[in-house]
DRENVEX-8756 format. One record per residue (C-alpha): residue number from 0; residue in three letters; x, y, z. Coordinates in nm, 2 decimals, always signed. Layout:
REM DRENVEX-8756
PT / NUM / ala / X / Y / Z
...
***
This chain:
REM DRENVEX-8756
PT / 0 / met / +7.28 / +10.04 / +14.39
PT / 1 / arg / +7.43 / +9.79 / +14.15
PT / 2 / asp / +7.21 / +9.91 / +13.86
PT / 3 / ala / +7.29 / +10.27 / +13.94
PT / 4 / ala / +7.67 / +10.19 / +13.93
PT / 5 / leu / +7.64 / +10.01 / +13.60
PT / 6 / asn / +7.43 / +10.28 / +13.45
PT / 7 / ala / +7.68 / +10.55 / +13.56
PT / 8 / leu / +7.97 / +10.35 / +13.42
PT / 9 / glu / +7.79 / +10.33 / +13.08
PT / 10 / ala / +7.73 / +10.71 / +13.10
PT / 11 / ala / +8.10 / +10.78 / +13.17
PT / 12 / leu / +8.24 / +10.57 / +12.88
PT / 13 / arg / +8.24 / +10.83 / +12.61
PT / 14 / pro / +8.48 / +10.84 / +12.31
PT / 15 / gly / +8.83 / +10.91 / +12.43
PT / 16 / val / +8.78 / +10.78 / +12.78
PT / 17 / glu / +9.06 / +10.53 / +12.86
PT / 18 / tyr / +8.93 / +10.41 / +13.19
PT / 19 / ala / +8.63 / +10.47 / +13.42
PT / 20 / asp / +8.51 / +10.36 / +13.76
PT / 21 / val / +8.21 / +10.43 / +13.98
PT / 22 / arg / +8.14 / +10.40 / +14.35
PT / 23 / val / +7.79 / +10.40 / +14.48
PT / 24 / val / +7.80 / +10.43 / +14.86
PT / 25 / asp / +7.52 / +10.41 / +15.12
PT / 26 / gln / +7.65 / +10.52 / +15.47
PT / 27 / arg / +7.47 / +10.52 / +15.80
PT / 28 / glu / +7.62 / +10.66 / +16.12
PT / 29 / arg / +7.50 / +10.69 / +16.48
PT / 30 / thr / +7.69 / +10.90 / +16.74
PT / 31 / leu / +7.59 / +10.90 / +17.11
PT / 32 / gly / +7.76 / +11.09 / +17.39
PT / 33 / thr / +7.71 / +11.17 / +17.76
PT / 34 / lys / +7.86 / +11.43 / +17.98
PT / 35 / asn / +7.82 / +11.44 / +18.36
PT / 36 / gly / +7.51 / +11.24 / +18.38
PT / 37 / lys / +7.33 / +11.39 / +18.08
PT / 38 / pro / +7.32 / +11.31 / +17.70
PT / 39 / ser / +7.55 / +11.54 / +17.52
PT / 40 / gln / +7.50 / +11.41 / +17.17
PT / 41 / val / +7.24 / +11.20 / +17.00
PT / 42 / ala / +7.27 / +11.20 / +16.62
PT / 43 / glu / +7.20 / +10.97 / +16.34
PT / 44 / ser / +7.27 / +11.03 / +15.97
PT / 45 / glu / +7.24 / +10.86 / +15.63
PT / 46 / ser / +7.40 / +10.94 / +15.31
PT / 47 / leu / +7.36 / +10.79 / +14.96
PT / 48 / gly / +7.54 / +10.90 / +14.65
PT / 49 / met / +7.79 / +10.81 / +14.38
PT / 50 / gly / +8.13 / +10.92 / +14.26
PT / 51 / val / +8.24 / +10.89 / +13.90
PT / 52 / arg / +8.61 / +10.89 / +13.80
PT / 53 / val / +8.73 / +10.89 / +13.44
PT / 54 / leu / +9.07 / +10.89 / +13.28
PT / 55 / ala / +9.07 / +11.08 / +12.95
PT / 56 / glu / +9.36 / +11.23 / +12.75
PT / 57 / gly / +9.59 / +11.11 / +13.03
PT / 58 / cys / +9.42 / +11.31 / +13.31
PT / 59 / trp / +9.17 / +11.23 / +13.58
PT / 60 / gly / +8.82 / +11.38 / +13.60
PT / 61 / phe / +8.58 / +11.33 / +13.89
PT / 62 / ala / +8.23 / +11.42 / +13.96
PT / 63 / ala / +7.99 / +11.32 / +14.24
PT / 64 / thr / +7.61 / +11.34 / +14.29
PT / 65 / asp / +7.33 / +11.23 / +14.52
PT / 66 / asp / +7.09 / +11.24 / +14.24
PT / 67 / leu / +7.07 / +10.87 / +14.12
PT / 68 / ser / +6.80 / +10.93 / +13.86
PT / 69 / lys / +6.89 / +10.87 / +13.50
PT / 70 / ala / +6.94 / +11.24 / +13.44
PT / 71 / gly / +7.15 / +11.28 / +13.75
PT / 72 / ile / +7.37 / +10.99 / +13.65
PT / 73 / glu / +7.41 / +11.13 / +13.30
PT / 74 / arg / +7.51 / +11.47 / +13.43
PT / 75 / ala / +7.78 / +11.32 / +13.66
PT / 76 / gly / +7.93 / +11.12 / +13.38
PT / 77 / thr / +7.94 / +11.42 / +13.15
PT / 78 / gln / +8.09 / +11.64 / +13.41
PT / 79 / ala / +8.37 / +11.39 / +13.50
PT / 80 / val / +8.47 / +11.36 / +13.13
PT / 81 / ala / +8.46 / +11.74 / +13.09
PT / 82 / ile / +8.69 / +11.79 / +13.39
PT / 83 / ala / +8.94 / +11.53 / +13.26
PT / 84 / arg / +8.96 / +11.70 / +12.92
PT / 85 / ala / +9.00 / +12.04 / +13.08
PT / 86 / ser / +9.28 / +11.91 / +13.31
PT / 87 / ala / +9.46 / +11.78 / +13.00
PT / 88 / leu / +9.53 / +12.14 / +12.90
PT / 89 / ala / +9.78 / +12.16 / +13.19
PT / 90 / arg / +9.91 / +11.81 / +13.17
PT / 91 / ile / +10.28 / +11.75 / +13.22
PT / 92 / glu / +10.29 / +11.37 / +13.20
PT / 93 / pro / +9.99 / +11.14 / +13.11
PT / 94 / val / +9.86 / +10.91 / +13.39
PT / 95 / lys / +9.94 / +10.55 / +13.33
PT / 96 / leu / +9.77 / +10.28 / +13.54
PT / 97 / ala / +9.93 / +9.96 / +13.65
PT / 98 / pro / +9.73 / +9.66 / +13.52
PT / 99 / glu / +9.47 / +9.49 / +13.74
PT / 100 / glu / +9.23 / +9.20 / +13.69
PT / 101 / ala / +8.86 / +9.22 / +13.68
PT / 102 / tyr / +8.67 / +9.09 / +13.99
PT / 103 / gln / +8.31 / +8.99 / +14.06
PT / 104 / ala / +8.27 / +8.98 / +14.44
PT / 105 / val / +8.03 / +9.03 / +14.73
PT / 106 / trp / +8.19 / +9.07 / +15.07
PT / 107 / met / +8.06 / +9.15 / +15.42
PT / 108 / ser / +8.27 / +9.21 / +15.73
PT / 109 / pro / +8.20 / +8.99 / +16.03
PT / 110 / cys / +7.94 / +9.13 / +16.26
PT / 111 / leu / +7.79 / +8.91 / +16.54
PT / 112 / ile / +7.55 / +9.17 / +16.68
PT / 113 / asp / +7.42 / +9.45 / +16.46
PT / 114 / pro / +7.49 / +9.77 / +16.66
PT / 115 / phe / +7.19 / +9.94 / +16.49
PT / 116 / ser / +6.96 / +9.67 / +16.62
PT / 117 / leu / +6.99 / +9.80 / +16.98
PT / 118 / ser / +6.78 / +10.10 / +17.07
PT / 119 / val / +6.92 / +10.45 / +17.13
PT / 120 / asp / +6.78 / +10.43 / +17.49
PT / 121 / thr / +6.97 / +10.10 / +17.55
PT / 122 / gln / +7.29 / +10.24 / +17.43
PT / 123 / leu / +7.25 / +10.57 / +17.62
PT / 124 / ala / +7.18 / +10.37 / +17.93
PT / 125 / leu / +7.52 / +10.20 / +17.90
PT / 126 / leu / +7.70 / +10.54 / +17.86
PT / 127 / leu / +7.51 / +10.68 / +18.17
PT / 128 / ala / +7.61 / +10.37 / +18.37
PT / 129 / ile / +7.98 / +10.44 / +18.28
PT / 130 / asp / +7.93 / +10.81 / +18.37
PT / 131 / gly / +7.79 / +10.71 / +18.71
PT / 132 / glu / +8.08 / +10.49 / +18.79
PT / 133 / leu / +8.33 / +10.76 / +18.69
PT / 134 / arg / +8.16 / +11.03 / +18.90
PT / 135 / arg / +8.13 / +10.80 / +19.20
PT / 136 / asn / +8.48 / +10.92 / +19.27
PT / 137 / pro / +8.44 / +11.27 / +19.42
PT / 138 / gly / +8.76 / +11.39 / +19.26
PT / 139 / ile / +8.62 / +11.36 / +18.91
PT / 140 / thr / +8.53 / +11.70 / +18.77
PT / 141 / leu / +8.41 / +11.59 / +18.43
PT / 142 / ala / +8.31 / +11.25 / +18.28
PT / 143 / glu / +8.24 / +11.19 / +17.91
PT / 144 / ala / +8.15 / +10.87 / +17.73
PT / 145 / ala / +8.08 / +10.81 / +17.36
PT / 146 / leu / +7.97 / +10.55 / +17.11
PT / 147 / thr / +8.02 / +10.57 / +16.73
PT / 148 / leu / +7.84 / +10.32 / +16.51
PT / 149 / arg / +7.88 / +10.31 / +16.13
PT / 150 / arg / +7.78 / +10.09 / +15.84
PT / 151 / glu / +7.90 / +10.14 / +15.48
PT / 152 / his / +7.75 / +9.95 / +15.18
PT / 153 / gln / +7.94 / +10.01 / +14.86
PT / 154 / val / +7.91 / +9.90 / +14.50
PT / 155 / phe / +8.22 / +9.95 / +14.28
PT / 156 / ala / +8.21 / +9.90 / +13.90
PT / 157 / ser / +8.49 / +9.97 / +13.66
PT / 158 / ser / +8.55 / +9.96 / +13.28
PT / 159 / ile / +8.79 / +9.66 / +13.31
PT / 160 / gly / +8.48 / +9.46 / +13.41
PT / 161 / ser / +8.49 / +9.46 / +13.79
PT / 162 / val / +8.17 / +9.47 / +13.99
PT / 163 / ile / +8.24 / +9.45 / +14.37
PT / 164 / glu / +7.99 / +9.49 / +14.65
PT / 165 / gln / +8.12 / +9.54 / +15.01
PT / 166 / thr / +7.95 / +9.60 / +15.34
PT / 167 / arg / +8.15 / +9.70 / +15.65
PT / 168 / thr / +8.02 / +9.76 / +16.00
PT / 169 / phe / +8.23 / +9.97 / +16.25
PT / 170 / thr / +8.18 / +10.01 / +16.62
PT / 171 / gly / +8.37 / +10.25 / +16.86
PT / 172 / ala / +8.34 / +10.31 / +17.23
PT / 173 / gly / +8.53 / +10.49 / +17.51
PT / 174 / tyr / +8.53 / +10.74 / +17.79
PT / 175 / glu / +8.74 / +11.00 / +17.96
PT / 176 / ala / +8.76 / +11.11 / +18.32
PT / 177 / tyr / +8.89 / +11.46 / +18.41
PT / 178 / ser / +9.00 / +11.59 / +18.75
PT / 179 / phe / +9.07 / +11.95 / +18.81
PT / 180 / arg / +9.24 / +12.06 / +19.14
PT / 181 / asp / +9.46 / +12.35 / +19.24
PT / 182 / gly / +9.48 / +12.49 / +18.89
PT / 183 / glu / +9.59 / +12.15 / +18.73
PT / 184 / leu / +9.38 / +11.93 / +18.50
PT / 185 / gln / +9.45 / +11.56 / +18.48
PT / 186 / lys / +9.29 / +11.31 / +18.25
PT / 187 / arg / +9.25 / +10.94 / +18.21
PT / 188 / ser / +9.09 / +10.76 / +17.91
PT / 189 / tyr / +8.97 / +10.41 / +17.85
PT / 190 / pro / +9.03 / +10.20 / +17.65
PT / 191 / asn / +9.22 / +10.46 / +17.46
PT / 192 / ser / +9.21 / +10.84 / +17.41
PT / 193 / phe / +9.04 / +11.02 / +17.13
PT / 194 / gly / +8.72 / +10.81 / +17.13
PT / 195 / gly / +8.84 / +10.48 / +17.27
PT / 196 / gln / +8.87 / +10.16 / +17.07
PT / 197 / his / +8.73 / +10.13 / +16.72
PT / 198 / gln / +8.72 / +9.81 / +16.51
PT / 199 / leu / +8.55 / +9.64 / +16.22
PT / 200 / lys / +8.30 / +9.47 / +16.45
PT / 201 / gly / +7.94 / +9.49 / +16.57
PT / 202 / trp / +7.81 / +9.55 / +16.92
PT / 203 / glu / +8.02 / +9.25 / +17.04
PT / 204 / leu / +8.32 / +9.49 / +17.06
PT / 205 / val / +8.14 / +9.69 / +17.33
PT / 206 / asp / +8.08 / +9.38 / +17.53
PT / 207 / glu / +8.45 / +9.28 / +17.50
PT / 208 / leu / +8.58 / +9.61 / +17.63
PT / 209 / arg / +8.43 / +9.58 / +17.98
PT / 210 / leu / +8.37 / +9.95 / +17.99
PT / 211 / val / +8.17 / +9.97 / +18.32
PT / 212 / glu / +8.41 / +9.73 / +18.50
PT / 213 / asn / +8.71 / +9.95 / +18.43
PT / 214 / ala / +8.55 / +10.29 / +18.51
PT / 215 / ala / +8.64 / +10.30 / +18.88
PT / 216 / arg / +9.01 / +10.23 / +18.81
PT / 217 / ile / +9.03 / +10.50 / +18.55
PT / 218 / ala / +8.87 / +10.76 / +18.78
PT / 219 / glu / +9.10 / +10.66 / +19.06
PT / 220 / glu / +9.41 / +10.71 / +18.83
PT / 221 / ala / +9.29 / +11.05 / +18.71
PT / 222 / val / +9.26 / +11.17 / +19.07
PT / 223 / ala / +9.59 / +11.01 / +19.18
PT / 224 / leu / +9.78 / +11.19 / +18.91
PT / 225 / his / +9.75 / +11.52 / +19.11
PT / 226 / asp / +9.97 / +11.38 / +19.38
PT / 227 / ala / +10.22 / +11.21 / +19.15
PT / 228 / pro / +10.56 / +11.36 / +19.09
PT / 229 / leu / +10.65 / +11.50 / +18.75
PT / 230 / cys / +10.81 / +11.26 / +18.51
PT / 231 / pro / +11.19 / +11.30 / +18.55
PT / 232 / gln / +11.39 / +11.44 / +18.26
PT / 233 / gly / +11.68 / +11.27 / +18.09
PT / 234 / arg / +11.76 / +10.97 / +17.88
PT / 235 / phe / +11.59 / +10.65 / +17.99
PT / 236 / asp / +11.47 / +10.32 / +17.86
PT / 237 / leu / +11.12 / +10.39 / +17.74
PT / 238 / ile / +10.84 / +10.13 / +17.75
PT / 239 / leu / +10.52 / +10.21 / +17.56
PT / 240 / asp / +10.19 / +10.04 / +17.60
PT / 241 / ser / +10.04 / +9.91 / +17.27
PT / 242 / ser / +9.79 / +10.20 / +17.23
PT / 243 / gln / +10.05 / +10.47 / +17.25
PT / 244 / leu / +10.28 / +10.26 / +17.02
PT / 245 / ala / +9.99 / +10.25 / +16.77
PT / 246 / leu / +9.99 / +10.63 / +16.74
PT / 247 / gln / +10.37 / +10.63 / +16.71
PT / 248 / ile / +10.33 / +10.38 / +16.42
PT / 249 / his / +10.06 / +10.60 / +16.27
PT / 250 / glu / +10.27 / +10.91 / +16.27
PT / 251 / ser / +10.63 / +10.79 / +16.21
PT / 252 / ile / +10.57 / +10.48 / +15.99
PT / 253 / gly / +10.22 / +10.51 / +15.84
PT / 254 / his / +10.22 / +10.86 / +15.70
PT / 255 / pro / +10.58 / +10.85 / +15.57
PT / 256 / ile / +10.51 / +10.54 / +15.36
PT / 257 / glu / +10.22 / +10.70 / +15.17
PT / 258 / leu / +10.38 / +10.73 / +14.82
PT / 259 / asp / +10.18 / +11.04 / +14.72
PT / 260 / arg / +10.36 / +11.22 / +15.01
PT / 261 / val / +10.69 / +11.10 / +14.88
PT / 262 / leu / +10.61 / +11.21 / +14.52
PT / 263 / gly / +10.49 / +11.55 / +14.64
PT / 264 / ser / +10.12 / +11.55 / +14.56
PT / 265 / glu / +10.02 / +11.55 / +14.93
PT / 266 / ala / +10.25 / +11.84 / +15.02
PT / 267 / asn / +9.98 / +12.09 / +15.10
PT / 268 / tyr / +9.82 / +11.89 / +15.38
PT / 269 / ala / +10.03 / +11.76 / +15.67
PT / 270 / gly / +10.35 / +11.76 / +15.47
PT / 271 / met / +10.56 / +11.52 / +15.27
PT / 272 / ser / +10.80 / +11.24 / +15.38
PT / 273 / phe / +11.16 / +11.18 / +15.46
PT / 274 / leu / +11.14 / +10.84 / +15.29
PT / 275 / thr / +11.26 / +10.94 / +14.94
PT / 276 / leu / +11.26 / +10.68 / +14.67
PT / 277 / asp / +11.64 / +10.62 / +14.69
PT / 278 / gln / +11.59 / +10.48 / +15.04
PT / 279 / leu / +11.37 / +10.19 / +14.94
PT / 280 / asp / +11.55 / +9.86 / +15.02
PT / 281 / his / +11.84 / +10.06 / +15.16
PT / 282 / leu / +11.74 / +10.25 / +15.47
PT / 283 / arg / +11.80 / +10.10 / +15.82
PT / 284 / tyr / +11.46 / +10.21 / +15.95
PT / 285 / gly / +11.48 / +10.02 / +16.28
PT / 286 / ser / +11.66 / +9.75 / +16.48
PT / 287 / glu / +11.66 / +9.39 / +16.35
PT / 288 / ile / +11.36 / +9.30 / +16.56
PT / 289 / val / +11.14 / +9.57 / +16.40
PT / 290 / asn / +10.90 / +9.42 / +16.14
PT / 291 / ala / +10.60 / +9.62 / +16.01
PT / 292 / val / +10.34 / +9.55 / +15.75
PT / 293 / cys / +10.06 / +9.73 / +15.57
PT / 294 / asp / +9.78 / +9.47 / +15.58
PT / 295 / ala / +9.42 / +9.52 / +15.47
PT / 296 / arg / +9.33 / +9.15 / +15.48
PT / 297 / leu / +9.07 / +9.02 / +15.73
PT / 298 / glu / +9.34 / +8.76 / +15.85
PT / 299 / his / +9.53 / +9.05 / +16.00
PT / 300 / gly / +9.24 / +9.15 / +16.22
PT / 301 / pro / +8.92 / +9.35 / +16.24
PT / 302 / gly / +9.08 / +9.69 / +16.17
PT / 303 / leu / +8.94 / +10.01 / +16.05
PT / 304 / gly / +9.17 / +9.96 / +15.75
PT / 305 / thr / +9.03 / +9.61 / +15.67
PT / 306 / phe / +8.84 / +9.53 / +15.35
PT / 307 / ala / +8.83 / +9.29 / +15.06
PT / 308 / phe / +8.90 / +9.54 / +14.78
PT / 309 / asp / +9.02 / +9.90 / +14.79
PT / 310 / asp / +8.84 / +10.18 / +14.61
PT / 311 / glu / +9.02 / +10.11 / +14.28
PT / 312 / gly / +8.90 / +9.75 / +14.28
PT / 313 / val / +9.24 / +9.61 / +14.39
PT / 314 / pro / +9.23 / +9.31 / +14.63
PT / 315 / ala / +9.34 / +9.36 / +14.99
PT / 316 / gln / +9.71 / +9.26 / +15.04
PT / 317 / cys / +9.98 / +9.24 / +15.30
PT / 318 / thr / +10.29 / +9.45 / +15.21
PT / 319 / pro / +10.60 / +9.43 / +15.42
PT / 320 / ile / +10.71 / +9.78 / +15.51
PT / 321 / ile / +11.00 / +9.71 / +15.75
PT / 322 / asp / +11.17 / +9.37 / +15.73
PT / 323 / asn / +11.41 / +9.30 / +16.01
PT / 324 / gly / +11.47 / +9.67 / +16.04
PT / 325 / arg / +11.51 / +9.74 / +15.67
PT / 326 / phe / +11.27 / +9.97 / +15.48
PT / 327 / thr / +11.11 / +9.76 / +15.21
PT / 328 / gly / +10.78 / +9.91 / +15.09
PT / 329 / tyr / +10.54 / +10.20 / +15.03
PT / 330 / met / +10.16 / +10.22 / +15.00
PT / 331 / thr / +10.08 / +10.26 / +14.64
PT / 332 / ser / +9.80 / +10.31 / +14.39
PT / 333 / arg / +9.75 / +10.19 / +14.03
PT / 334 / glu / +9.89 / +10.53 / +13.92
PT / 335 / thr / +10.19 / +10.54 / +14.15
PT / 336 / ala / +10.30 / +10.18 / +14.17
PT / 337 / ala / +10.56 / +10.21 / +13.89
PT / 338 / ala / +10.74 / +10.49 / +14.07
PT / 339 / ala / +10.81 / +10.24 / +14.35
PT / 340 / gly / +10.92 / +9.97 / +14.11
PT / 341 / gln / +10.60 / +9.78 / +14.15
PT / 342 / ser / +10.42 / +9.61 / +13.86
PT / 343 / arg / +10.09 / +9.63 / +14.05
PT / 344 / ser / +9.92 / +9.85 / +14.31
PT / 345 / asn / +9.92 / +9.71 / +14.66
PT / 346 / gly / +9.56 / +9.82 / +14.72
PT / 347 / thr / +9.56 / +10.12 / +14.95
PT / 348 / met / +9.33 / +10.37 / +14.77
PT / 349 / arg / +9.03 / +10.47 / +14.98
PT / 350 / ala / +8.78 / +10.76 / +14.98
PT / 351 / ala / +8.60 / +10.89 / +15.29
PT / 352 / ser / +8.27 / +10.91 / +15.11
PT / 353 / trp / +8.11 / +10.89 / +14.76
PT / 354 / ser / +8.17 / +11.26 / +14.72
PT / 355 / arg / +8.55 / +11.24 / +14.74
PT / 356 / leu / +8.83 / +11.10 / +14.52
PT / 357 / pro / +9.02 / +10.80 / +14.65
PT / 358 / leu / +9.36 / +10.87 / +14.79
PT / 359 / ile / +9.64 / +10.66 / +14.91
PT / 360 / arg / +9.54 / +10.59 / +15.27
PT / 361 / met / +9.68 / +10.38 / +15.55
PT / 362 / thr / +9.50 / +10.04 / +15.58
PT / 363 / asn / +9.63 / +9.85 / +15.89
PT / 364 / val / +9.99 / +9.95 / +15.94
PT / 365 / ser / +10.11 / +9.73 / +16.22
PT / 366 / leu / +10.42 / +9.64 / +16.41
PT / 367 / leu / +10.44 / +9.27 / +16.42
PT / 368 / ala / +10.45 / +9.10 / +16.76
PT / 369 / gly / +10.79 / +9.01 / +16.89
PT / 370 / ser / +10.92 / +8.71 / +17.08
PT / 371 / his / +10.96 / +8.87 / +17.43
PT / 372 / ser / +10.75 / +8.81 / +17.74
PT / 373 / leu / +10.61 / +9.11 / +17.91
PT / 374 / asp / +10.86 / +9.06 / +18.19
PT / 375 / glu / +11.14 / +9.08 / +17.93
PT / 376 / val / +11.00 / +9.40 / +17.79
PT / 377 / phe / +10.99 / +9.56 / +18.13
PT / 378 / asp / +11.35 / +9.44 / +18.21
PT / 379 / ala / +11.51 / +9.78 / +18.25
PT / 380 / asp / +11.73 / +9.89 / +18.54
PT / 381 / his / +11.58 / +10.24 / +18.53
PT / 382 / gly / +11.31 / +10.31 / +18.28
PT / 383 / ile / +10.98 / +10.49 / +18.22
PT / 384 / tyr / +10.66 / +10.32 / +18.12
PT / 385 / met / +10.40 / +10.54 / +17.95
PT / 386 / glu / +10.03 / +10.47 / +17.86
PT / 387 / thr / +9.76 / +10.64 / +17.65
PT / 388 / asn / +9.83 / +10.93 / +17.42
PT / 389 / lys / +9.76 / +11.29 / +17.53
PT / 390 / ser / +9.93 / +11.50 / +17.27
PT / 391 / trp / +10.15 / +11.47 / +16.96
PT / 392 / ser / +10.36 / +11.67 / +16.73
PT / 393 / ile / +10.57 / +11.57 / +16.43
PT / 394 / asp / +10.74 / +11.78 / +16.15
PT / 395 / asp / +10.61 / +11.79 / +15.80
PT / 396 / lys / +10.86 / +11.53 / +15.68
PT / 397 / arg / +10.75 / +11.29 / +15.96
PT / 398 / tyr / +11.10 / +11.28 / +16.10
PT / 399 / gln / +11.12 / +11.47 / +16.43
PT / 400 / phe / +10.85 / +11.41 / +16.69
PT / 401 / gln / +10.73 / +11.47 / +17.04
PT / 402 / phe / +10.45 / +11.28 / +17.22
PT / 403 / gly / +10.28 / +11.33 / +17.55
PT / 404 / cys / +10.10 / +11.06 / +17.75
PT / 405 / glu / +9.83 / +11.07 / +18.01
PT / 406 / ile / +10.02 / +10.86 / +18.27
PT / 407 / ala / +10.36 / +10.70 / +18.34
PT / 408 / trp / +10.53 / +10.48 / +18.60
PT / 409 / glu / +10.89 / +10.46 / +18.69
PT / 410 / ile / +11.05 / +10.12 / +18.63
PT / 411 / arg / +11.33 / +10.01 / +18.87
PT / 412 / gly / +11.49 / +9.67 / +18.83
PT / 413 / gly / +11.21 / +9.56 / +18.60
PT / 414 / lys / +10.94 / +9.64 / +18.85
PT / 415 / arg / +10.67 / +9.91 / +18.82
PT / 416 / gly / +10.72 / +10.18 / +19.09
PT / 417 / arg / +10.58 / +10.52 / +19.15
PT / 418 / met / +10.32 / +10.69 / +18.93
PT / 419 / leu / +10.44 / +10.99 / +18.73
PT / 420 / lys / +10.25 / +11.27 / +18.57
PT / 421 / asn / +10.28 / +11.48 / +18.25
PT / 422 / pro / +10.53 / +11.25 / +18.07
PT / 423 / ile / +10.66 / +11.34 / +17.73
PT / 424 / tyr / +10.92 / +11.18 / +17.50
PT / 425 / ser / +11.08 / +11.30 / +17.18
PT / 426 / gly / +11.31 / +11.18 / +16.91
PT / 427 / ile / +11.39 / +11.13 / +16.55
PT / 428 / thr / +11.20 / +10.86 / +16.37
PT / 429 / thr / +11.48 / +10.63 / +16.25
PT / 430 / glu / +11.68 / +10.68 / +16.57
PT / 431 / phe / +11.38 / +10.59 / +16.77
PT / 432 / trp / +11.30 / +10.27 / +16.58
PT / 433 / asn / +11.66 / +10.16 / +16.58
PT / 434 / ala / +11.66 / +10.19 / +16.96
PT / 435 / cys / +11.39 / +9.92 / +16.98
PT / 436 / ala / +11.52 / +9.65 / +17.22
PT / 437 / ala / +11.22 / +9.43 / +17.30
PT / 438 / ile / +10.87 / +9.37 / +17.16
PT / 439 / ala / +10.61 / +9.17 / +17.35
PT / 440 / asn / +10.48 / +8.85 / +17.19
PT / 441 / arg / +10.14 / +8.79 / +17.02
PT / 442 / glu / +9.96 / +8.74 / +17.35
PT / 443 / his / +9.99 / +9.11 / +17.42
PT / 444 / trp / +9.92 / +9.23 / +17.06
PT / 445 / thr / +9.62 / +9.46 / +17.00
PT / 446 / leu / +9.48 / +9.60 / +16.67
PT / 447 / trp / +9.39 / +9.96 / +16.76
PT / 448 / gly / +9.16 / +10.18 / +16.56
PT / 449 / val / +9.24 / +10.55 / +16.48
PT / 450 / pro / +8.91 / +10.69 / +16.35
PT / 451 / asn / +9.01 / +11.04 / +16.27
PT / 452 / cys / +9.30 / +11.04 / +16.03
PT / 453 / gly / +9.29 / +11.35 / +15.81
PT / 454 / lys / +9.43 / +11.39 / +15.46
PT / 455 / gly / +9.36 / +11.57 / +15.13
PT / 456 / gln / +9.21 / +11.89 / +15.02
PT / 457 / pro / +8.92 / +11.91 / +15.08
PT / 458 / glu / +9.00 / +11.71 / +15.39
PT / 459 / gln / +8.90 / +11.35 / +15.41
PT / 460 / val / +8.87 / +11.19 / +15.76
PT / 461 / ile / +8.90 / +10.82 / +15.76
PT / 462 / gly / +8.98 / +10.53 / +16.00
PT / 463 / thr / +9.30 / +10.33 / +16.01
PT / 464 / gly / +9.42 / +10.04 / +16.21
PT / 465 / his / +9.75 / +9.98 / +16.39
PT / 466 / gly / +9.85 / +9.66 / +16.57
PT / 467 / ala / +10.12 / +9.66 / +16.84
PT / 468 / ser / +10.25 / +9.49 / +17.15
PT / 469 / pro / +10.42 / +9.68 / +17.43
PT / 470 / ala / +10.78 / +9.75 / +17.34
PT / 471 / arg / +11.10 / +9.89 / +17.50
PT / 472 / phe / +11.33 / +10.15 / +17.35
PT / 473 / arg / +11.68 / +10.23 / +17.47
PT / 474 / gly / +11.81 / +10.58 / +17.57
PT / 475 / ile / +11.51 / +10.79 / +17.47
PT / 476 / arg / +11.48 / +11.15 / +17.56
PT / 477 / ile / +11.22 / +11.19 / +17.82
PT / 478 / gly / +11.08 / +11.49 / +18.02
PT / 479 / ala / +10.78 / +11.64 / +18.18
PT / 480 / gly / +10.52 / +11.85 / +18.01
PT / 481 / ser / +10.39 / +12.17 / +18.15
PT / 482 / val / +10.10 / +12.16 / +18.39
PT / 483 / glu / +9.77 / +12.21 / +18.20
***
């Protein structure tokens, strides 16, 4: 792979090329699923190819190929240069890249147990054991469990002299229990909805999650929701568990700080952003206890957005996004850094595969832990506590939103009371974060994985990380969703 990357880089450096980089990527993925006692999915795939990116006449050109022969590499380099020169015919302003140093590095993410070392039969047996525990409850209509395993080995080479080799291993696991009764469908997921928990770890993550041990409780809650009253409507103190707060961060902090949305180049997919350049260092994004970062470093945790270098060869960094409630930073690239007043990219360019251009993508966008105990977070005279996302909606500027959760409980005098079903809450991004009154301490902080973030045309689906502790928000608009 290293030789192929260097050969492709040489092929791309034609007269007039100002800059070039190459990514050779070898990906392996295994996806397993069960449904009501039977395997529903058993799939394994491998992909090997390269993407060549060049800057010529002030414009980008990109070409990709799975033909790593000398002739295939030569064709990809020629095509990338031709595309750049053709793009220059419609150029408005030439692309200018922020400076970056050259790096020689080999990096591998921590992985205690290689998930691909376990047999498919062994992994399916775990899913079927979970399925059996869920369906032991006669009220469960449908039980689904899934595992997603992925390894990515990449070699990056650039014309400034960088040669960077990275290997990352991802593991994800989770399950869902559905209960249908009297025309109503209720659902509970563990450890999170939309595939469970996903991290930059090996099989040790599956052992940590205690999947079988929690199955009976999850099934019981799904069935109990039928008899629970609807969530009351009105304005209440809202307490969110860390997994729901992770998705709130993703939608109302993570996407708005992508600088390409702000500048308009991402407008065709999922909208732009309310965070215009004039608001940097001025906007009161949240209350004074709200602190958020964009952090791709391993020190932050084993997130889906953790790496040593991004896909432009820029080292992983921690960028303060919200500092004591004040908006302080965007996610940038070498091309866009200057627009945000930066002299250097903060390293957030990533591509979903070798066949796609890198885009500004969320790394690990996290709400830093607060100083409150869990009792202090729940210290509400009359509040609503919600867990586990069920649905979401947010406008194309990432400003007005509505989220639904799988389950809620009424809080009276700081104590958890009756279970509530079909809870939803809504608000405006800055009003919501300014209403933050308490954030639990580091003991309750979890780095969650969102494996299915979509962006770009053609669409690129990639994983992001979001750390959060349970938190309380004052006077949030709360109601009950319609029965499904």
